[in-house]
VODO-788419 format. One record per residue (C-alpha): residue number from 1; x, y, z; chain. Coordinates in Angstrom, 2 decimals, always signed. Example, Ala and Ser with C-alpha at 12.3 -4.5 7.8 and 13.67 -1.06 7.14 Angstrom:
BEGIN
SITE seq    east   north      up mol
SITE   1  +12.30   -4.50   +7.80   A
SITE   2  +13.67   -1.06   +7.14   A
***
This chain:
BEGIN
SITE seq    east   north      up mol
SITE   1  -18.20   +2.31   -4.08   A
SITE   2  -22.05   +2.56   -4.07   A
SITE   3  -23.39   +4.06   -0.88   A
SITE   4  -26.10   +1.41   -1.06   A
SITE   5  -23.64   -1.52   -0.41   A
SITE   6  -23.87   -3.42   +2.87   A
SITE   7  -22.57   -1.67   +6.01   A
SITE   8  -19.76   -4.13   +6.28   A
SITE   9  -18.51   -3.18   +2.87   A
SITE  10  -18.95   +0.50   +3.44   A
SITE  11  -16.80   +0.27   +6.59   A
SITE  12  -14.15   -1.73   +4.76   A
SITE  13  -14.09   +1.00   +2.00   A
SITE  14  -13.54   +3.62   +4.53   A
SITE  15  -10.91   +1.52   +6.31   A
SITE  16   -8.84   +1.24   +3.10   A
SITE  17   -8.88   +4.90   +2.14   A
SITE  18  -11.81   +4.81   -0.30   A
SITE  19  -14.74   +6.26   +1.66   A
SITE  20  -14.37   +9.57   -0.16   A
SITE  21  -13.96   +8.25   -3.66   A
SITE  22  -17.31   +8.92   -5.18   A
SITE  23  -17.59  +12.51   -4.04   A
SITE  24  -13.97  +13.44   -4.81   A
SITE  25  -13.96  +11.74   -8.22   A
SITE  26  -17.10  +13.59   -9.22   A
SITE  27  -15.14  +16.91   -9.47   A
SITE  28  -11.83  +17.34  -11.24   A
SITE  29   -8.84  +17.25   -9.01   A
SITE  30   -6.77  +20.28   -8.37   A
SITE  31   -4.42  +20.82  -11.42   A
SITE  32   -4.27  -21.72  -10.87   A
SITE  33   -5.16  -23.07   -7.36   A
SITE  34   -2.44  -23.71   -4.76   A
SITE  35   -2.36  -25.69   -1.50   A
SITE  36   -3.81  -23.93   +1.59   A
SITE  37   -1.43  -21.59   +3.27   A
SITE  38   +0.73  -22.78   +6.18   A
SITE  39   +0.02  -20.87   +9.42   A
SITE  40   +3.37  -20.46  +11.09   A
SITE  41   +2.86  -21.06  +14.99   A
SITE  42   +2.90  -17.68  +16.70   A
SITE  43   +1.75  -16.28  +20.07   A
SITE  44   -1.51  -14.65  +20.33   A
SITE  45   -1.01  -10.91  +19.59   A
SITE  46   +0.12   -9.24  +22.77   A
SITE  47   +1.68   -5.96  +23.77   A
SITE  48   +5.34   -6.41  +24.82   A
SITE  49   +7.50   -4.54  +27.28   A
SITE  50   +8.67   -1.20  +25.64   A
SITE  51  +12.24   -2.21  +26.11   A
SITE  52  +11.99   -5.19  +23.99   A
SITE  53  +11.71   -3.77  +20.50   A
SITE  54  +11.82   -0.83  +18.17   A
SITE  55  +10.68   +2.59  +19.40   A
SITE  56   +9.74   +5.81  +17.53   A
SITE  57  +10.56   +9.31  +18.55   A
SITE  58  +10.53  +12.94  +17.29   A
SITE  59   +7.15  +12.30  +15.52   A
SITE  60   +6.12  +15.29  +13.37   A
SITE  61   +3.99  +16.32  +10.36   A
SITE  62   +6.14  +16.93   +7.27   A
SITE  63   +3.26  +17.82   +4.88   A
SITE  64   -0.53  +18.43   +4.93   A
SITE  65   -2.61  +17.52   +1.89   A
SITE  66   -5.86  +18.84   +0.42   A
SITE  67   -8.52  +16.38   +1.34   A
SITE  68  -11.24  +18.47   -0.44   A
SITE  69   -9.43  +18.04   -3.64   A
SITE  70   -9.18  +14.21   -3.19   A
SITE  71   -5.60  +14.18   -1.92   A
SITE  72   -6.08  +11.09   +0.26   A
SITE  73   -2.52   +9.85   +0.75   A
SITE  74   -2.22   +6.16   -0.02   A
SITE  75   +1.36   +5.03   -0.74   A
SITE  76   +5.03   +5.98   -0.42   A
SITE  77   +8.14   +5.53   -2.51   A
SITE  78  +11.39   +6.90   -1.06   A
SITE  79  +13.83   +8.99   -3.04   A
SITE  80  +17.44  +10.11   -2.44   A
SITE  81  +17.78  +13.27   -0.31   A
SITE  82  +14.74  +12.78   +1.89   A
SITE  83  +11.94  +13.34   -0.63   A
SITE  84   +9.19  +10.92   -1.28   A
SITE  85   +6.60  +10.14   -3.98   A
SITE  86   +3.03   +9.53   -2.85   A
SITE  87   -0.02   +8.21   -4.63   A
SITE  88   -3.25  +10.06   -3.98   A
SITE  89   -6.35   +7.82   -4.35   A
SITE  90   -9.44   +9.80   -5.63   A
SITE  91   -7.40  +12.82   -6.87   A
SITE  92   -5.77  +10.29   -9.27   A
SITE  93   -2.48  +12.04   -8.64   A
SITE  94   +1.09  +11.29   -8.00   A
SITE  95   +2.90  +13.99   -5.90   A
SITE  96   +6.45  +14.56   -4.69   A
SITE  97   +6.99  +15.81   -1.12   A
SITE  98  +10.42  +17.42   -0.62   A
SITE  99  +12.50  +17.17   +2.50   A
SITE 100  +11.13  +20.63   +3.51   A
SITE 101   +7.56  +19.50   +3.08   A
SITE 102   +6.94  +21.28   -0.28   A
SITE 103   +4.31  +19.39   -2.40   A
SITE 104   +4.62  +19.08   -6.15   A
SITE 105   +2.10  +17.29   -8.38   A
SITE 106   +3.95  +15.06  -10.89   A
SITE 107   +1.02  +13.50  -12.69   A
SITE 108   -2.80  +13.61  -12.82   A
SITE 109   -4.65  +10.87  -14.48   A
SITE 110   -7.71  +11.82  -16.51   A
SITE 111  -11.14  +10.32  -15.87   A
SITE 112  -11.69   +7.43  -18.36   A
SITE 113  -14.74   +7.46  -20.61   A
SITE 114  -17.88   +6.84  -18.53   A
SITE 115  -16.16   +8.09  -15.48   A
SITE 116  -14.56   +4.78  -14.39   A
SITE 117  -17.68   +3.47  -12.84   A
SITE 118  -16.56   -0.16  -13.78   A
SITE 119  -13.48   +0.05  -11.45   A
SITE 120  -13.80   -3.15   -9.42   A
SITE 121  -15.56   -2.85   -6.04   A
SITE 122  -15.11   +0.86   -5.63   A
SITE 123  -16.71   +2.19   -8.80   A
SITE 124  -14.29   +5.13   -9.28   A
SITE 125  -10.80   +5.26  -10.83   A
SITE 126   -7.92   +5.56   -8.37   A
SITE 127   -4.18   +5.93   -8.23   A
SITE 128   -2.77   +3.47   -5.60   A
SITE 129   +0.82   +2.11   -5.25   A
SITE 130   +3.95   +3.86   -6.19   A
SITE 131   +7.60   +2.53   -6.62   A
SITE 132  +10.98   +3.87   -7.67   A
SITE 133  +13.69   +1.89   -9.61   A
SITE 134  +17.44   +1.99   -8.73   A
SITE 135  +17.84   +3.91  -11.94   A
SITE 136  +15.48   +6.63  -10.62   A
SITE 137  +12.45   +5.88  -12.68   A
SITE 138   +9.16   +6.44  -10.86   A
SITE 139   +6.05   +4.16  -11.44   A
SITE 140   +2.51   +4.13  -10.20   A
SITE 141   -0.60   +2.01  -10.41   A
SITE 142   -3.94   +3.04  -11.93   A
SITE 143   -7.15   +1.17  -11.49   A
SITE 144   -9.95   +2.25  -13.85   A
SITE 145  -12.05   -0.68  -14.66   A
SITE 146  -10.99   -0.38  -18.31   A
SITE 147   -8.35   -2.16  -20.39   A
SITE 148   -5.67   +0.07  -21.86   A
SITE 149   -5.77   +2.29  -18.70   A
SITE 150   -5.48   -0.13  -15.79   A
SITE 151   -1.88   -1.13  -15.09   A
SITE 152   +1.59   +0.09  -14.20   A
SITE 153   +2.42   +3.61  -15.43   A
SITE 154   +5.82   +5.36  -15.64   A
SITE 155   +6.28   +8.96  -14.58   A
SITE 156   +8.03  +11.14  -17.19   A
SITE 157   +9.67  +14.60  -16.93   A
SITE 158   +7.05  +15.92  -19.55   A
SITE 159   +4.30  +15.20  -17.02   A
SITE 160   +2.62  +12.82  -19.46   A
SITE 161   +2.93   +9.38  -17.87   A
SITE 162   +3.33   +6.26  -20.02   A
SITE 163   +1.60   +2.84  -19.62   A
SITE 164   +4.25   +0.21  -19.43   A
SITE 165   +2.40   -2.83  -18.16   A
SITE 166   -1.36   -3.13  -18.97   A
SITE 167   -3.37   -5.24  -16.56   A
SITE 168   -6.89   -6.71  -17.16   A
SITE 169   -9.80   -4.42  -16.55   A
SITE 170  -11.17   -6.56  -13.82   A
SITE 171   -8.07   -6.21  -11.63   A
SITE 172   -7.51   -3.80   -8.78   A
SITE 173   -3.78   -3.22   -8.69   A
SITE 174   -2.91   -1.87   -5.29   A
SITE 175   +0.74   -2.41   -4.18   A
SITE 176   +3.81   -2.42   -6.45   A
SITE 177   +7.42   -3.41   -5.70   A
SITE 178  +10.42   -3.82   -8.04   A
SITE 179  +12.25   -7.05   -7.81   A
SITE 180  +15.70   -5.78   -8.94   A
SITE 181  +17.28   -9.13   -8.77   A
SITE 182  +14.93  -10.45  -11.47   A
SITE 183  +14.29   -7.21  -13.30   A
SITE 184  +10.55   -7.45  -12.81   A
SITE 185   +7.49   -5.73  -11.18   A
SITE 186   +5.29   -7.45   -8.67   A
SITE 187   +1.82   -6.09   -8.18   A
SITE 188   -0.88   -7.01   -5.74   A
SITE 189   -4.44   -7.40   -7.11   A
SITE 190   -6.69   -6.69   -4.08   A
SITE 191  -10.03   -7.83   -5.53   A
SITE 192   -8.57  -10.86   -7.42   A
SITE 193   -6.51  -12.13   -4.56   A
SITE 194   -3.35  -12.44   -6.70   A
SITE 195   +0.08  -11.08   -7.24   A
SITE 196   +1.03  -10.35  -10.86   A
SITE 197   +4.56  -10.20  -12.34   A
SITE 198   +5.85   -8.31  -15.29   A
SITE 199   +9.17   -7.43  -16.94   A
SITE 200  +10.70   -4.14  -15.70   A
SITE 201  +11.20   -3.13  -19.29   A
SITE 202   +7.38   -3.31  -19.65   A
SITE 203   +5.16   -5.77  -21.54   A
SITE 204   +2.71   -8.54  -20.66   A
SITE 205   +1.90   -9.44  -17.18   A
SITE 206   +1.26  -12.94  -15.75   A
SITE 207   +0.01  -14.21  -12.37   A
SITE 208   +2.92  -14.96  -10.06   A
SITE 209   +0.78  -16.32   -7.14   A
SITE 210   -2.95  -16.95   -6.52   A
SITE 211   -2.44  -18.52   -3.10   A
SITE 212   -5.61  -18.65   -1.12   A
SITE 213   -3.92  -16.66   +1.60   A
SITE 214   -4.08  -13.64   -0.71   A
SITE 215   -7.85  -13.94   -1.35   A
SITE 216  -10.35  -11.18   -0.26   A
SITE 217  -13.17  -11.86   +2.10   A
SITE 218  -15.74   -9.48   +0.93   A
SITE 219  -13.64   -6.51   -0.11   A
SITE 220   -9.89   -6.37   -0.28   A
SITE 221   -7.35   -9.14   +0.00   A
SITE 222   -3.66   -8.70   -0.95   A
SITE 223   -2.73   -5.17   -0.35   A
SITE 224   +0.67   -3.94   +0.73   A
SITE 225   +3.75   -5.80   -0.35   A
SITE 226   +7.55   -6.03   +0.30   A
SITE 227  +10.47   -8.31   -0.79   A
SITE 228  +12.47   -9.32   +2.16   A
SITE 229  +14.82  -12.18   +3.12   A
SITE 230  +14.19  -14.32   -0.12   A
SITE 231  +10.51  -13.95   +0.08   A
SITE 232   +7.61  -11.80   -0.97   A
SITE 233   +5.51  -10.52   +1.92   A
SITE 234   +1.98   -9.17   +1.50   A
SITE 235   -0.72   -7.87   +3.78   A
SITE 236   -4.43   -9.13   +3.51   A
SITE 237   -6.72   -6.37   +4.63   A
SITE 238   -9.91   -8.38   +4.94   A
SITE 239   -8.28  -11.17   +6.84   A
SITE 240   -5.94   -9.02   +8.97   A
SITE 241   -2.86  -11.07   +8.14   A
SITE 242   +0.65  -10.84   +6.92   A
SITE 243   +1.58  -13.48   +4.51   A
SITE 244   +5.18  -14.67   +3.51   A
SITE 245   +5.51  -16.40   +0.15   A
SITE 246   +9.01  -17.92   -0.64   A
SITE 247  +10.69  -17.12   -4.01   A
SITE 248  +12.06  -20.32   -5.51   A
SITE 249  +15.40  -20.55   -7.33   A
SITE 250  +13.69  -20.04  -10.73   A
SITE 251  +11.86  -16.97   -9.33   A
SITE 252   +8.40  -18.68   -9.02   A
SITE 253   +6.35  -18.55   -5.92   A
SITE 254   +6.44  -21.16   -3.14   A
SITE 255   +3.74  -22.03   -0.64   A
SITE 256   +2.37  -19.17   +1.46   A
SITE 257   +2.89  -18.91   +5.27   A
SITE 258   +0.74  -16.69   +7.48   A
SITE 259   +3.19  -14.88   +9.69   A
SITE 260   +0.90  -12.57  +11.65   A
SITE 261   -2.85  -12.41  +12.34   A
SITE 262   -5.26  -10.07  +14.22   A
SITE 263   -4.34   -7.04  +12.10   A
SITE 264   -7.90   -6.18  +10.81   A
SITE 265   -7.81   -3.33   +8.31   A
SITE 266   -4.06   -3.52   +7.74   A
SITE 267   -2.98   -1.54   +4.64   A
SITE 268   +0.86   -1.22   +4.00   A
SITE 269   +3.84   -2.21   +6.05   A
SITE 270   +7.67   -2.20   +6.04   A
SITE 271  +10.53   -3.90   +7.83   A
SITE 272  +12.45   -2.10  +10.53   A
SITE 273  +15.88   -3.52   +9.68   A
SITE 274  +15.71   -5.64  +12.80   A
SITE 275  +15.25   -9.07  +11.28   A
SITE 276  +11.60   -9.74  +10.30   A
SITE 277  +10.20   -7.11  +12.70   A
SITE 278   +7.53   -5.08  +10.82   A
SITE 279   +5.81   -1.72  +11.18   A
SITE 280   +2.23   -2.04  +10.05   A
SITE 281   -0.20   +0.70   +9.02   A
SITE 282   -3.64   -0.16  +10.45   A
SITE 283   -6.12   +2.00   +8.49   A
SITE 284   -9.22   +0.87  +10.28   A
SITE 285   -8.04   +1.86  +13.72   A
SITE 286   -5.57   +4.63  +12.73   A
SITE 287   -2.50   +2.98  +14.28   A
SITE 288   +1.04   +2.12  +13.51   A
SITE 289   +1.80   -1.21  +15.05   A
SITE 290   +5.05   -3.02  +15.60   A
SITE 291   +4.77   -6.74  +14.71   A
SITE 292   +7.60   -8.98  +16.09   A
SITE 293   +9.00  -11.98  +14.46   A
SITE 294   +6.72  -14.12  +16.57   A
SITE 295   +3.58  -12.15  +15.57   A
SITE 296   +3.38  -10.32  +18.84   A
SITE 297   +2.11   -6.73  +18.40   A
SITE 298   +2.48   -3.42  +20.02   A
SITE 299   +0.89   +0.02  +19.11   A
SITE 300   +3.67   +2.54  +18.66   A
SITE 301   +1.52   +5.50  +17.30   A
SITE 302   -2.22   +6.15  +17.48   A
SITE 303   -4.75   +9.05  +17.26   A
SITE 304   -2.95  +10.88  +20.11   A
SITE 305   +0.21  +11.04  +17.86   A
SITE 306   -1.73  +12.27  +14.81   A
SITE 307   -2.68   +9.02  +13.14   A
SITE 308   -5.82   +9.48  +11.01   A
SITE 309   -6.66   +6.61   +8.67   A
SITE 310   -3.06   +5.37   +8.48   A
SITE 311   -2.38   +4.02   +5.09   A
SITE 312   +1.35   +3.44   +4.36   A
SITE 313   +4.77   +3.30   +6.00   A
SITE 314   +8.23   +3.36   +4.72   A
SITE 315  +11.59   +2.94   +6.52   A
SITE 316  +14.97   +4.25   +5.48   A
SITE 317  +17.79   +4.07   +8.00   A
SITE 318  +16.44   +5.79  +11.10   A
SITE 319  +13.72   +7.59   +9.38   A
SITE 320  +10.13   +6.39   +9.21   A
SITE 321   +7.69   +7.96   +6.86   A
SITE 322   +3.95   +7.41   +7.51   A
SITE 323   +0.93   +8.56   +5.51   A
SITE 324   -2.49   +9.28   +6.76   A
SITE 325   -5.47   +9.32   +4.43   A
SITE 326   -7.91  +10.70   +7.03   A
SITE 327  -10.67   +8.63   +5.44   A
SITE 328  -12.21   +6.91   +8.51   A
SITE 329  -11.09   +9.31  +11.13   A
SITE 330  -10.17  +13.03  +11.12   A
SITE 331   -9.93  +15.35   +8.13   A
SITE 332   -6.28  +16.12   +7.83   A
SITE 333   -4.38  +13.83   +5.43   A
SITE 334   -0.68  +13.99   +6.17   A
SITE 335   +2.86  +12.76   +5.61   A
SITE 336   +4.52  +12.26   +8.93   A
SITE 337   +8.09  +11.57   +9.81   A
SITE 338   +9.61   +9.85  +12.93   A
SITE 339  +12.99   +8.79  +14.20   A
SITE 340  +13.54   +5.01  +14.54   A
SITE 341  +15.23   +3.61  +17.65   A
SITE 342  +16.23   +0.03  +17.20   A
SITE 343  +16.80   -2.11  +20.30   A
SITE 344  +18.52   -5.44  +20.46   A
SITE 345  +16.37   -8.42  +21.18   A
***
């Protein structure tokens, strides 16, 4: 993103893990309108009694990344055995972190012709979301501002990734999930304020939802995304909201509901396994926040716990994985691991 953009946009770029894009990308890396959304009545965000909800313990750093080489950790996909796949924004990389913290680069995307300066809003090509199918195939998103490069890519053992779903050059694909029930990808488009769908086998993409609740307000709208309880849930970074979009019987999108507000700078999120309780990564303030079913909020981890530009969270069983991009605060991008303690309502 141009350093001459207004201060508000510069702050938002830093908030979402992109403040270091231009400097890091300059050097090679190491190796359909819908009705207005329904706002579900909820309490004003508050901080609840610690005994009321999920707690985190045994918080530790599993891996440190090379910020100077552009390894700004952005996204997480879980693998069997405790390893994870992570997208690295300006490094244009996908890496695997083993259960012992060892880091392996799986793919590095080349700079497109012209350097990718036409990438929407940020002006530099980036790797963003990652996902893993039940069959073990790994996928990631690449935004480059160019057709034939922007889209969903598949990791391959050869190290040469394959484009499986091209997306328009003017999109900024950010979060990706696999809808196994319908054999399709769903992808958030942060600058277009849309969610795209495409066959899991690959092929042409189409807009699944362009609900106004997904729209940006100056920088990034729809960002993180999960499928849960018969609906697609997405965060909106500019508006600080979490949105629920029901999936109809034929797989199309219903009318959006805003389920949480007051989460300015939210990036990714995940469900704890306790109903619709959520853990939200708040990049702008370097926090991991618990969001209750009623929208009430409580900070579980902050800078004192090692949060530095918190970008993503993934829950598996009693394990919680958290990435820090160290883009707005600090200089130590990490993958952290914590133990989840669920408490009954």
